[in-house]
Backbone bond lengths (Angstrom), bond angles and torsions (degrees), N, CA, C in turn:
res aa  C-N    CA-C-N  psi(-1)  N-CA   C-N-CA  omega(-1)  CA-C   N-CA-C  phi
1 M - - - 1.470 - - 1.525 109.60 -
2 A 1.313 117.34 134.45 1.461 121.82 -176.87 1.523 111.25 -68.66
3 I 1.326 116.36 147.96 1.461 122.61 174.73 1.526 108.00 -76.17
4 R 1.324 116.50 123.64 1.462 121.18 -178.10 1.533 109.52 -88.15
5 V 1.331 115.81 126.16 1.463 121.07 -173.62 1.518 110.91 -122.66
6 C 1.331 115.28 138.15 1.462 122.81 167.19 1.528 106.81 -108.26
7 L 1.315 116.65 125.23 1.468 121.59 -174.39 1.521 110.07 -114.26
8 A 1.325 116.56 114.85 1.461 121.90 175.79 1.522 109.29 -94.18
9 G 1.323 115.90 131.76 1.460 120.51 -172.95 1.519 110.84 85.29
10 A 1.331 115.63 33.61 1.465 121.06 -169.78 1.517 114.21 -71.37
11 T 1.323 118.35 -18.39 1.464 119.73 -178.95 1.529 112.31 -107.77
12 G 1.324 117.07 6.41 1.456 120.76 177.10 1.519 112.21 -78.18
13 W 1.324 115.73 -176.80 1.474 121.82 -175.68 1.516 111.51 -59.12
14 A 1.325 117.41 -52.61 1.462 120.54 -179.41 1.522 111.54 -81.32
15 G 1.330 117.42 -39.48 1.456 120.96 -177.27 1.512 112.94 -62.77
16 S 1.327 117.43 -40.53 1.462 119.81 -179.58 1.521 111.24 -67.09
17 A 1.340 117.61 -36.60 1.467 120.35 176.72 1.527 110.29 -64.59
18 L 1.338 117.02 -40.70 1.456 120.33 177.99 1.530 110.48 -65.70
19 A 1.332 116.99 -41.44 1.466 120.15 179.42 1.523 110.89 -59.15
20 H 1.322 117.35 -42.69 1.467 120.61 176.86 1.526 110.53 -63.60
21 G 1.336 116.74 -38.02 1.463 119.95 177.37 1.516 111.74 -63.61
22 I 1.327 116.92 -41.05 1.460 120.91 178.35 1.527 110.60 -65.68
23 A 1.330 116.57 -36.27 1.463 120.57 179.85 1.525 111.64 -59.72
24 H 1.321 116.85 -28.12 1.464 121.67 -179.36 1.529 112.19 -99.64
25 S 1.338 116.98 10.03 1.461 121.47 -179.45 1.522 110.19 -97.29
26 D 1.319 116.24 144.36 1.469 121.00 179.83 1.526 113.25 -89.05
27 D 1.340 117.17 -20.68 1.465 119.58 -172.53 1.521 114.10 -115.60
28 I 1.333 118.15 6.01 1.461 122.27 179.48 1.524 108.35 -130.18
29 E 1.346 115.53 138.15 1.467 120.51 -177.74 1.525 109.34 -132.34
30 L 1.322 116.97 131.37 1.454 121.09 173.85 1.528 108.93 -83.71
31 V 1.333 116.16 120.38 1.457 119.99 -179.65 1.524 112.22 -106.61
32 A 1.341 117.18 -15.40 1.463 121.10 178.11 1.518 108.80 -160.09
33 A 1.320 115.21 151.31 1.463 120.91 179.18 1.520 109.02 -137.31
34 V 1.333 115.94 155.44 1.461 121.31 179.21 1.523 108.84 -122.42
35 S 1.330 115.67 123.30 1.460 122.40 175.69 1.521 107.41 -163.79
36 R 1.319 116.82 114.01 1.461 119.01 -176.52 1.526 112.12 -63.48
37 T 1.323 116.70 -33.15 1.468 119.82 -175.88 1.526 113.29 -76.21
38 H 1.344 117.16 -16.80 1.464 119.87 -178.28 1.526 112.38 -123.08
39 A 1.312 117.64 17.01 1.459 121.12 -179.02 1.526 110.70 -60.80
40 G 1.338 115.12 141.73 1.451 120.08 -179.84 1.512 114.19 94.29
41 H 1.330 116.68 -7.58 1.458 121.63 178.95 1.533 108.79 -111.74
42 T 1.319 116.34 176.16 1.458 119.78 169.58 1.518 108.15 -88.48
43 L 1.313 116.08 154.98 1.454 119.32 -179.94 1.530 110.55 -65.92
44 G 1.327 116.00 -32.58 1.455 119.53 177.73 1.510 113.05 -60.41
45 D 1.336 116.64 -38.46 1.462 119.91 176.70 1.523 111.14 -64.53
46 A 1.333 115.81 -40.44 1.468 120.09 -177.88 1.514 112.15 -69.35
47 L 1.328 117.27 -34.34 1.465 121.18 -174.04 1.530 113.25 -110.09
48 S 1.313 117.19 6.69 1.467 122.15 -179.87 1.530 110.94 54.87
49 E 1.332 115.16 46.07 1.457 121.92 179.19 1.528 107.72 -133.59
50 P 1.353 118.04 99.89 1.470 120.65 -174.04 1.514 114.82 -62.56
51 R 1.333 118.00 -18.33 1.461 119.75 179.96 1.524 112.71 -76.38
52 L 1.328 117.13 -12.97 1.459 120.94 179.43 1.529 108.91 -96.11
53 T 1.310 116.70 93.30 1.465 121.50 -173.99 1.522 113.80 -99.25
54 C 1.325 117.81 2.04 1.464 120.17 -175.23 1.527 110.96 -71.79
55 P 1.338 117.09 151.63 1.466 120.53 177.02 1.526 112.00 -74.98
56 V 1.325 114.93 154.13 1.460 122.05 176.87 1.530 108.53 -107.70
57 Y 1.334 115.97 131.10 1.458 121.80 -179.63 1.527 109.44 -113.37
58 S 1.326 115.22 160.39 1.467 119.19 -178.63 1.517 112.53 -84.36
59 T 1.351 117.39 -21.26 1.459 120.79 -179.47 1.522 110.69 -133.62
60 A 1.315 114.87 155.55 1.463 120.22 177.15 1.524 110.88 -65.51
61 Q 1.320 116.72 -35.05 1.463 120.05 -179.13 1.526 111.00 -62.17
62 E 1.337 116.91 -40.60 1.468 120.23 177.29 1.528 110.26 -66.09
63 A 1.320 116.25 -44.38 1.465 120.54 -177.19 1.525 111.43 -63.77
64 L 1.332 116.73 -35.25 1.465 120.59 -177.24 1.526 112.98 -72.75
65 A 1.318 117.07 -5.78 1.459 119.55 173.12 1.530 110.80 -68.21
66 R 1.339 115.72 -20.33 1.464 120.74 173.97 1.535 107.65 -90.74
67 A 1.301 117.38 129.24 1.466 121.13 -176.68 1.521 110.74 -62.34
68 C 1.322 116.33 133.32 1.466 121.18 176.93 1.525 109.07 -141.81
69 D 1.305 115.55 154.35 1.459 121.21 178.20 1.523 111.38 -86.30
70 V 1.345 115.55 -35.87 1.466 121.66 -176.52 1.519 109.27 -133.72
71 F 1.325 115.73 131.18 1.462 121.92 171.75 1.519 107.40 -103.93
72 F 1.323 116.80 126.05 1.472 121.97 -177.01 1.520 108.02 -116.04
73 D 1.345 116.81 123.84 1.463 120.98 -177.02 1.522 111.70 -108.82
74 F 1.326 115.69 118.43 1.459 123.66 173.18 1.530 107.46 -126.54
75 T 1.341 117.10 60.59 1.465 119.39 -174.25 1.528 111.31 -118.04
76 R 1.327 116.81 -120.75 1.453 122.65 -178.55 1.525 109.29 -129.14
77 P 1.336 118.18 149.51 1.469 119.74 -175.41 1.518 114.14 -62.25
78 E 1.323 118.09 -27.10 1.470 119.12 -177.66 1.527 112.54 -73.75
79 V 1.341 118.21 -15.03 1.467 120.03 178.85 1.526 112.56 -120.42
80 A 1.324 117.59 -16.43 1.469 120.66 -172.22 1.518 112.86 -61.67
81 K 1.336 117.28 -42.01 1.469 118.52 -176.76 1.525 111.28 -61.23
82 E 1.332 117.64 -44.81 1.464 120.17 -179.30 1.522 111.10 -66.79
83 H 1.332 117.22 -36.88 1.467 119.90 174.27 1.523 110.50 -56.56
84 C 1.325 115.46 -48.93 1.463 120.87 -175.03 1.525 111.82 -69.27
85 M 1.331 116.75 -36.53 1.463 119.86 174.78 1.523 110.29 -60.15
86 A 1.335 116.62 -45.25 1.463 120.66 -179.61 1.524 110.76 -63.64
87 A 1.320 116.91 -38.86 1.466 120.51 179.97 1.526 111.42 -65.33
88 L 1.329 116.90 -42.76 1.467 120.09 178.31 1.524 110.80 -62.15
89 R 1.307 116.10 -42.69 1.468 119.82 -179.98 1.521 111.73 -67.35
90 A 1.350 116.11 -24.41 1.467 120.32 177.26 1.523 111.78 -84.45
91 G 1.339 117.05 -2.99 1.455 120.69 176.04 1.511 115.64 96.09
92 S 1.334 117.73 14.23 1.463 121.01 -179.16 1.523 111.25 -99.25
93 H 1.316 115.85 148.72 1.456 120.52 164.73 1.529 107.72 -73.38
94 V 1.331 116.90 161.90 1.466 120.39 -173.40 1.522 110.87 -133.69
95 V 1.330 114.97 134.47 1.461 121.70 168.79 1.521 107.44 -116.51
96 I 1.327 116.54 127.95 1.463 121.22 -178.32 1.524 108.95 -109.35
97 G 1.327 115.74 114.90 1.454 120.77 173.77 1.508 111.88 -107.62
98 T 1.323 116.65 1.79 1.463 122.47 -179.21 1.518 110.33 -79.92
99 S 1.316 116.45 133.45 1.453 121.92 -179.61 1.526 110.87 -88.61
100 G 1.319 117.15 151.29 1.452 121.04 170.16 1.509 116.44 106.85
101 L 1.343 118.95 -3.95 1.457 119.41 175.39 1.529 110.03 -70.72
102 T 1.327 116.04 149.59 1.461 120.76 -176.10 1.518 111.06 -95.00
103 D 1.324 115.59 169.80 1.466 120.31 175.41 1.520 110.79 -59.91
104 A 1.337 117.10 -36.19 1.468 120.65 178.58 1.530 110.54 -65.65
105 D 1.345 116.82 -39.26 1.465 120.46 176.48 1.528 110.22 -60.13
106 Y 1.320 116.17 -45.79 1.464 120.05 -178.69 1.537 111.35 -65.12
107 A 1.311 116.15 -35.54 1.465 119.12 178.37 1.532 110.71 -63.80
108 E 1.335 116.90 -40.96 1.465 120.06 177.23 1.520 110.86 -64.61
109 L 1.317 116.63 -43.27 1.461 120.64 -179.61 1.527 110.96 -63.66
110 E 1.328 116.65 -37.64 1.465 119.68 179.61 1.523 111.08 -63.81
111 T 1.321 116.32 -40.82 1.461 120.41 178.80 1.525 111.06 -61.12
112 V 1.328 116.44 -46.09 1.466 120.63 -179.26 1.526 110.44 -67.77
113 A 1.329 117.03 -37.21 1.468 120.62 178.69 1.521 110.96 -60.98
114 H 1.320 117.01 -43.00 1.464 120.04 178.36 1.534 110.99 -66.91
115 T 1.317 116.05 -38.33 1.462 119.71 179.33 1.524 111.32 -59.40
116 H 1.332 116.25 -39.63 1.466 121.11 -176.28 1.526 112.37 -101.20
117 Q 1.344 116.85 7.01 1.463 121.81 177.35 1.530 111.99 54.54
118 R 1.327 114.80 49.81 1.457 121.56 179.33 1.524 109.82 -127.13
119 G 1.324 115.69 163.18 1.450 121.31 178.88 1.517 111.74 -102.09
120 V 1.319 116.46 142.78 1.467 123.25 172.81 1.520 107.19 -124.69
121 L 1.318 116.49 121.26 1.458 121.68 177.48 1.519 108.33 -114.00
122 A 1.334 116.79 111.00 1.462 122.66 -178.62 1.519 108.91 -102.48
123 V 1.316 115.64 120.21 1.468 120.70 -174.41 1.524 108.92 -125.95
124 G 1.319 116.37 115.61 1.453 120.35 178.77 1.514 112.55 -69.16
125 N 1.320 117.04 -28.31 1.463 121.11 -179.31 1.527 107.59 -158.30
126 F 1.318 116.79 126.89 1.463 121.81 -175.06 1.528 113.45 -89.07
127 A 1.319 118.83 -2.88 1.465 121.00 -177.56 1.531 110.50 -69.42
128 I 1.323 116.53 139.69 1.459 120.98 -178.40 1.522 110.59 -63.57
129 T 1.344 117.99 -30.07 1.468 119.83 178.71 1.521 111.33 -66.72
130 V 1.332 117.31 -31.40 1.473 120.61 176.25 1.521 110.09 -71.92
131 V 1.323 116.44 -40.18 1.463 120.12 176.32 1.527 110.15 -56.77
132 L 1.320 116.02 -43.85 1.463 119.97 179.77 1.526 111.41 -70.23
133 L 1.335 117.72 -37.88 1.471 120.46 176.10 1.527 109.84 -56.68
134 Q 1.324 116.94 -46.77 1.460 120.59 -179.39 1.527 111.00 -61.42
135 K 1.321 115.83 -44.14 1.466 120.13 -178.75 1.524 110.93 -64.39
136 F 1.337 116.97 -46.91 1.464 120.80 -178.82 1.521 111.04 -66.11
137 A 1.349 116.92 -36.22 1.464 120.41 179.20 1.527 110.87 -65.38
138 E 1.328 116.77 -40.84 1.469 119.74 177.32 1.523 110.45 -61.90
139 M 1.318 116.47 -40.09 1.463 119.95 179.02 1.525 110.41 -63.76
140 A 1.334 116.53 -44.26 1.465 120.64 -177.96 1.519 111.60 -66.06
141 A 1.352 117.00 -37.74 1.463 120.66 -176.87 1.517 112.47 -64.83
142 K 1.316 117.81 -20.47 1.455 120.98 177.44 1.533 111.59 -70.49
143 Y 1.326 116.56 -20.95 1.469 121.04 -175.19 1.525 113.60 -117.97
144 I 1.342 116.60 -19.89 1.467 120.33 -177.97 1.524 107.78 -122.85
145 P 1.325 118.42 112.95 1.468 120.30 -170.46 1.527 115.47 -83.61
146 Q 1.326 118.59 -4.34 1.467 120.50 -178.35 1.525 109.69 -120.81
147 W 1.343 116.25 126.22 1.464 121.02 178.05 1.517 110.13 -155.73
148 E 1.306 116.43 160.88 1.458 122.88 173.10 1.528 108.54 -142.33
149 I 1.332 115.19 151.56 1.466 122.48 -176.29 1.523 109.34 -110.58
150 I 1.330 116.31 134.08 1.462 121.66 174.23 1.525 108.32 -116.94
151 D 1.309 115.40 128.88 1.466 123.97 -173.97 1.534 107.67 -115.81
152 Y 1.332 116.83 113.19 1.464 121.76 -178.43 1.531 109.62 -108.02
153 A 1.331 116.88 142.39 1.468 119.83 175.73 1.526 109.39 -159.05
154 H 1.329 114.69 169.49 1.461 121.71 179.22 1.525 110.77 -62.15
155 A 1.320 116.52 159.05 1.459 121.46 -169.51 1.519 113.86 -63.48
156 D 1.344 118.37 -28.35 1.454 119.83 -175.59 1.520 113.74 -97.37
157 K 1.329 118.00 11.32 1.468 120.36 175.27 1.521 108.31 -75.09
158 R 1.323 116.81 120.65 1.460 120.91 -171.96 1.517 113.94 -84.79
159 D 1.333 117.78 -35.54 1.467 118.16 -175.42 1.521 110.21 -80.25
160 A 1.300 115.03 137.28 1.458 121.64 178.67 1.528 108.46 -149.74
161 P 1.335 117.56 131.07 1.461 126.37 -4.17 1.535 111.42 -67.63
162 S 1.318 115.82 165.88 1.450 120.69 178.35 1.517 110.65 -70.01
163 G 1.329 115.70 165.80 1.459 120.00 175.92 1.514 111.89 -60.97
164 T 1.330 116.32 -35.06 1.463 120.51 178.13 1.518 110.94 -61.80
165 A 1.347 116.73 -45.90 1.462 120.83 -179.64 1.522 111.33 -68.56
166 R 1.324 117.38 -39.51 1.470 120.73 178.44 1.526 110.62 -62.57
167 E 1.329 115.10 -43.01 1.455 119.34 -179.69 1.530 110.84 -65.39
168 L 1.331 116.65 -40.42 1.457 120.72 178.85 1.528 110.73 -63.34
169 A 1.333 116.82 -43.91 1.461 120.26 178.34 1.524 111.46 -62.89
170 A 1.324 116.36 -39.13 1.466 120.11 179.67 1.523 110.89 -64.86
171 R 1.315 116.74 -38.43 1.460 120.08 -178.83 1.532 110.65 -72.61
172 L 1.318 117.75 -38.74 1.464 120.40 177.65 1.527 110.77 -66.22
173 A 1.335 116.56 -30.71 1.464 120.00 178.81 1.521 111.61 -63.41
174 Q 1.329 117.17 -24.39 1.457 119.71 177.28 1.525 111.58 -71.42
175 V 1.340 116.21 -19.56 1.465 121.46 176.61 1.530 110.00 -90.54
176 G 1.330 115.80 -43.13 1.457 120.20 -179.43 1.512 110.65 164.48
177 Q 1.321 116.37 -175.70 1.455 121.84 178.12 1.518 109.16 -102.53
178 S 1.320 114.99 141.34 1.457 119.64 177.37 1.528 110.38 -66.13
179 Q 1.304 116.24 132.70 1.459 120.78 178.83 1.527 110.27 -80.05
180 L 1.325 115.68 142.68 1.461 122.07 177.96 1.519 109.09 -114.41
181 S 1.329 117.01 124.74 1.466 120.11 177.70 1.518 110.89 -64.69
182 V 1.348 116.27 -37.09 1.464 122.06 174.89 1.527 107.50 -114.89
183 P 1.323 119.09 108.78 1.462 120.51 179.25 1.527 111.16 -55.41
184 L 1.323 116.51 149.94 1.461 120.26 -176.57 1.525 112.05 -58.29
185 E 1.336 116.83 -35.50 1.466 119.12 -179.59 1.531 112.61 -69.48
186 D 1.340 117.24 -13.07 1.464 120.80 179.36 1.526 112.83 -102.85
187 V 1.324 117.31 4.47 1.465 120.71 179.76 1.520 109.46 -66.92
188 Q 1.330 116.15 131.72 1.459 121.04 175.82 1.519 108.78 -92.28
189 G 1.330 116.61 130.01 1.455 120.40 -175.57 1.516 109.88 102.35
190 S 1.329 117.71 -142.13 1.467 122.67 -177.38 1.520 110.14 -95.51
191 V 1.327 116.21 117.62 1.459 119.63 -179.38 1.521 111.16 -65.46
192 E 1.357 117.60 -23.24 1.457 121.05 178.24 1.528 112.47 -60.85
193 A 1.330 116.34 -24.38 1.458 120.02 178.83 1.522 112.14 -66.68
194 R 1.329 117.27 -16.07 1.458 120.93 178.63 1.523 112.46 -89.59
195 G 1.350 116.33 6.07 1.452 119.66 178.23 1.515 112.18 84.84
196 M 1.337 115.27 -167.14 1.464 122.45 -177.49 1.519 109.69 -102.34
197 R 1.328 116.58 136.73 1.458 121.12 173.81 1.520 107.52 -85.97
198 L 1.331 117.48 113.52 1.451 122.08 -175.64 1.523 109.32 -131.62
199 N 1.322 116.32 112.96 1.468 121.01 179.34 1.532 112.58 52.41
200 G 1.331 115.66 36.23 1.459 118.87 176.73 1.506 115.50 86.21
201 S 1.331 118.35 8.93 1.467 122.31 176.93 1.521 109.50 -124.41
202 Q 1.330 116.48 145.76 1.458 120.63 170.27 1.530 107.62 -83.47
203 V 1.335 115.86 126.77 1.463 121.54 -177.30 1.523 109.34 -123.19
204 H 1.331 115.42 132.01 1.455 122.45 179.92 1.529 108.51 -120.80
205 S 1.331 118.07 125.21 1.465 122.06 -178.90 1.520 110.45 -107.31
206 I 1.323 115.50 126.10 1.461 122.78 178.46 1.521 108.12 -113.28
207 R 1.326 117.12 130.07 1.456 122.91 179.77 1.529 108.91 -126.77
208 L 1.331 116.40 105.51 1.460 121.73 -176.02 1.522 110.84 -145.25
209 P 1.346 117.92 150.90 1.460 119.32 171.35 1.532 110.06 -59.69
210 G 1.309 116.03 149.22 1.458 120.21 179.15 1.508 114.19 102.19
211 Y 1.335 117.13 -18.09 1.460 120.77 176.61 1.523 110.23 -99.99
212 T 1.312 116.81 151.01 1.464 122.09 166.37 1.521 106.19 -101.84
213 I 1.304 117.62 -86.01 1.462 122.70 172.46 1.523 107.35 -142.24
214 S 1.326 116.74 128.26 1.457 121.57 174.45 1.518 108.51 -138.69
215 A 1.306 115.57 151.21 1.468 121.15 176.46 1.518 108.14 -139.19
216 E 1.323 115.67 137.42 1.464 120.89 -176.10 1.520 109.08 -139.97
217 V 1.302 116.75 134.95 1.459 120.68 172.18 1.522 106.91 -123.83
218 I 1.329 115.33 128.24 1.462 122.18 -177.00 1.524 108.31 -112.84
219 F 1.314 116.15 123.22 1.460 123.44 176.65 1.524 108.56 -104.36
220 G 1.333 116.89 136.66 1.453 120.36 -178.08 1.508 113.27 -126.99
221 M 1.340 115.40 137.01 1.460 123.51 172.37 1.528 106.77 -135.32
222 P 1.308 118.74 163.34 1.466 119.81 179.58 1.534 111.92 -53.45
223 D 1.324 115.64 123.31 1.463 123.62 177.13 1.520 114.60 64.57
224 Q 1.326 117.39 18.77 1.461 119.38 177.22 1.523 109.89 -161.31
225 K 1.328 115.80 152.15 1.458 120.03 175.49 1.524 109.02 -147.69
226 L 1.335 114.45 157.39 1.458 122.40 179.02 1.517 107.67 -126.86
227 T 1.356 116.79 128.21 1.455 122.12 177.97 1.528 109.51 -117.37
228 I 1.313 116.57 126.71 1.468 122.43 175.99 1.521 106.59 -119.43
229 R 1.335 116.60 124.86 1.471 119.37 -171.12 1.524 111.40 -141.42
230 H 1.328 114.20 141.54 1.468 122.62 172.46 1.518 108.30 -115.38
231 D 1.331 117.40 135.36 1.465 123.23 174.68 1.515 108.96 -126.99
232 A 1.342 116.98 127.93 1.458 121.61 178.23 1.515 109.93 -94.31
233 G 1.323 115.79 150.00 1.455 121.38 173.29 1.515 110.46 -84.18
234 S 1.320 116.14 -161.72 1.459 120.46 -173.55 1.529 113.56 -89.77
235 S 1.334 118.81 -12.20 1.458 120.36 -177.64 1.523 110.59 -101.91
236 A 1.331 115.51 164.11 1.461 121.44 177.97 1.521 112.13 -92.12
237 Q 1.319 117.95 0.38 1.457 121.16 -175.33 1.528 113.75 -57.54
238 P 1.350 120.78 -37.66 1.470 119.73 179.81 1.520 114.40 -59.14
239 Y 1.341 117.35 -20.02 1.452 120.55 -176.17 1.530 112.90 -91.13
240 V 1.328 117.03 -13.41 1.463 119.81 -172.00 1.526 112.05 -67.53
241 D 1.311 117.66 -49.75 1.472 120.02 -177.52 1.522 111.16 -60.37
242 G 1.330 117.11 -41.22 1.458 120.07 178.33 1.514 111.96 -66.16
243 A 1.342 117.31 -37.88 1.459 120.96 179.36 1.528 111.01 -66.66
244 L 1.324 117.01 -40.10 1.463 120.44 177.30 1.529 110.61 -63.95
245 L 1.319 115.54 -39.68 1.462 119.88 177.91 1.532 110.67 -63.70
246 A 1.332 116.60 -40.45 1.468 120.68 178.37 1.527 111.00 -61.02
247 I 1.318 117.08 -41.19 1.461 121.06 178.57 1.531 110.36 -61.04
248 R 1.325 115.96 -40.41 1.470 120.20 -177.61 1.532 111.97 -73.54
249 K 1.320 118.30 -24.25 1.464 121.51 -172.48 1.529 114.34 -101.51
250 V 1.329 118.49 -17.11 1.465 119.71 -169.62 1.528 112.49 -67.52
251 N 1.325 118.40 -19.09 1.471 119.73 178.59 1.522 112.75 -86.82
252 S 1.337 117.29 7.03 1.468 120.41 -175.35 1.524 113.17 -92.85
253 F 1.326 118.16 3.17 1.468 121.41 -179.17 1.520 109.11 -152.97
254 V 1.338 115.74 167.94 1.462 122.46 175.65 1.523 108.06 -118.55
255 G 1.337 116.45 138.57 1.456 120.53 -178.40 1.508 110.84 107.22
256 L 1.318 116.23 -155.94 1.464 121.23 -176.98 1.521 111.05 -119.81
257 R 1.315 115.79 135.46 1.454 121.90 171.30 1.519 108.51 -127.29
258 R 1.338 115.70 147.62 1.460 120.63 179.88 1.517 109.71 -118.42
259 G 1.321 115.44 130.26 1.453 120.56 178.22 1.521 112.12 98.39
260 L 1.313 115.96 136.14 1.457 119.99 179.82 1.518 111.55 -63.41
261 D 1.317 116.90 -31.19 1.458 119.37 -178.70 1.526 112.38 -66.60
262 S 1.337 117.22 -15.29 1.466 119.85 178.80 1.526 111.83 -68.94
263 V 1.335 118.03 -15.04 1.462 120.60 177.22 1.530 111.02 -117.25
264 L 1.325 116.10 14.18 1.465 120.95 178.28 1.524 109.93 -113.83
265 D 1.299 116.12 156.42 1.461 121.85 174.86 1.521 108.03 -101.72
266 L 1.344 115.54 92.62 1.461 120.13 -178.05 1.531 111.76 -100.13
267 G 1.327 117.45 4.38 1.463 119.98 177.23 1.512 113.20 80.25
């Protein structure tokens, strides 16, 4: 039986690519979509894909009236948490592809997920290269105690740090906190120039034209350094396979997990 999915943000840059991916999938079916600009139509009409016959609703609450196994959010951080809360209460598992939710937001979602015995998989970036960046960074942090994260994105990206950078900082925090040769309270000048302290890592967000999404973690030791970096291209295609995998895996646990690698066997 196909996994029934409700997709919020179905006509956006990433959501539309995922919808096309689902249209070509044998084991996943879109039963509802959310897009205010295309409400009242079928998703196939909006995306010129006849295999997508599900209706489009203007709100997640309307869409959730149709039974679904997985609710997938590709919207905005100011509405994503409430969407996901409503989905959990409606009995759906949840995949979060929306960037910008805070640790406090995730803590609330985890509580509700346990209450309703559902899984929430929050993924800052579905690209396999990001999954590997996170894994390699965790390995490096076990041996190199000093690192900083640089988060690059296009000029009009509002959330900072990005979900990718937040997720990376959260994963490194499981290894330890980055050591600072000069504590922040001893910085001369503006401490803001040292970036944001997030889960024990210094994070710097750059927003400029010419970038799509990039993430970099730099490890430093005397007379040597290690740089691990992911760079995205201009299309959303790299995220589709990871998003489909997240849909297939989110029913395999209860509670909240962060990062696609949390449901993969990377050794």
